[in-house]
Steps between C-alpha positions, in 0.01 A plus 500: 500500500304696760235753412629746762825536691492723810824625653423577863280298734420770753146615572436650155685236298337211686156656462558536126605136475192371682265721297645396166501133599133528596443627146650177366850618406818303570720715726854483636599722794857583604565597863852455634412541868175364641357634830535295818196308622239648730457405867242666731756578769717710266506875573366727224725564201638846427360510148122552505251641251167680529292285266204688355164348407587464131813301588301285741251420223784394271664282766164340573447421130845337494408273793759658732292718734361214711857382564600850615195528726582165662836640613487863615405846380344817637195660337473876546177695482623857547789715381590830667722762333602827667777756537396689813201527730361762262449269205425131448315257274362162606390238250254234617389186316138573594509811279524281191299204632796265534592270788867609493727753334766234460732256676855523633672175399859381515643476148641153566158360585354630174790348306471168686127479429562556128788250496269244660264553207789461257586162656155354431453634147636240255572750222751709702867408532689673784876536450671598827851494643675623184554855377434605141821484298374669183184574305468491122209702372329372190251249367531307718654671803772285654587515871817331627577443867841478665473122516492508115138399467312667212131589474303629200185709526277693260440789740751629754378687809744706706373501859847522652481827692643848472844379395345285225733278300227457238467878459875529446501215246219671312703826496200687638601827660338655804451836663505574870695607801573422862308720743683708759307323772557143615281284720543280804258218570464402866304197617352537848283313749247731664455478876127483434478178298164595348511484119447847351270568203646838400811603310622857531756738357616834635665733252805704599730709285786257573283206396187317615464262793276200435334226705393170343311258725595132485343197665468438879623844610811504281551805278739649249622860522648684204720804565577711193780753538825628349774251424708656778225457758428140397873422525498642854201285595666188361795548738280506811445203728141388562462707818616825342299434185189459714577834667517666157172338391322619815633853444392516137196278446150605613398414857220282362763234433510399869763279663682237294800271466728516195554167325717592200567778251636552151553797269460540126542775238201647314524474123284597208553311173284472191595293196480685169293215361341189647528263203743420224444223250349205685633617837330710766579667835272488801500627860822653633686401183286763325451756779596579856308765692532711814342274768320798655150348458597133481407463132811315378393134496138601433613657172688179427188291556305734271768429237435129553125540450552703183751252353271206576214678329705579189647150467160336546449581130824335392469237230816292551514423128602859439876555491480865612328614816654847500164669431353343814798606711467848354138509617624420851759779478239750381272407789756515776783741418292821505306385807820420690655832397196687633524326839877562517454870418223530759723354772781737398264798520393403852865448596592846366210681667572357847881514489562861605438742786358789295238652735237603237527156340475335841177689571372403156587133562309487827202676348513253212497202734198640683326569170580148375344354812170668412521457123227237475488347148855615417635333815316178413645502149853548636445202729375286211805585288739418787324170563505403134122521469507773234 
């Protein structure tokens, strides 16, 4: 019997596995589809994350950060947010005495680094290539795969994403909705191959436009807009899509070549509870958030840190660990809800053309730029330092 079974070996699930194994627990991880191997000549992936300093600290403690650094990433030192020329806020790492605000990293490289750690830890078993057939909740939890193998574990962790099979098996309900806006991600190669150190976001009533710098002059654009507009953009060839980007994105973007694009819906979901019996939800299985400020996977990594802290007190001779999982839920559910509500408030404020509100928004951005201690505290919260 394993101490912990983790369904989902993505970034959050793999990080949980490594952390628990480092605490001496016997862990089994289920991931049906492993990522393809890394090669330096590969173009950047579509799926990237803005890793904050708290997440970097966690990945470093898990022994994965050095692996990521040896491949490719892009540190950013500044973040600019504006709506018009009349109002803007710039955040700079020097304001809080940090070397960076964060790093833009391809999700696959984070997952690969964690999987490499899983391979060398003797107390982790990785089960790949087979989907979960069914899960029996109890003492112990029993997980069966489609090849009819059976695994028993004392604690079950659902790290299997927004459409979580574990959450359904636990009969845990959720609240949420799909936003009216959708998003298109567009990977580009800038004509000026210099690596940028700033990420920026321009708010518009139809949805923000964002720039995320990648390594060696590559970058990722994110275009938020109505579902109708995103559908129109998807139908365009590369040449016409570039014309639309030039017409809509700020001139500071400069010349570029489009590499690839993909679109995705924006969904909010929050599980009604994070734990049930000896089972627990983590990351996107527990919550999905508007990606407006890039906090999604950072919230997931904060879940990991909290769960590791709670289970560090686990005496394996105890049959029930529900009280420890409840501590994790109490730590994380209210904090995640606050961040989700904050992102929704920002989304609501900037998603209309009301003139008085527009003037108020621009004045607010200017005020925020000069807010001193308040601005620094906002930065620390976003970076996971508070």
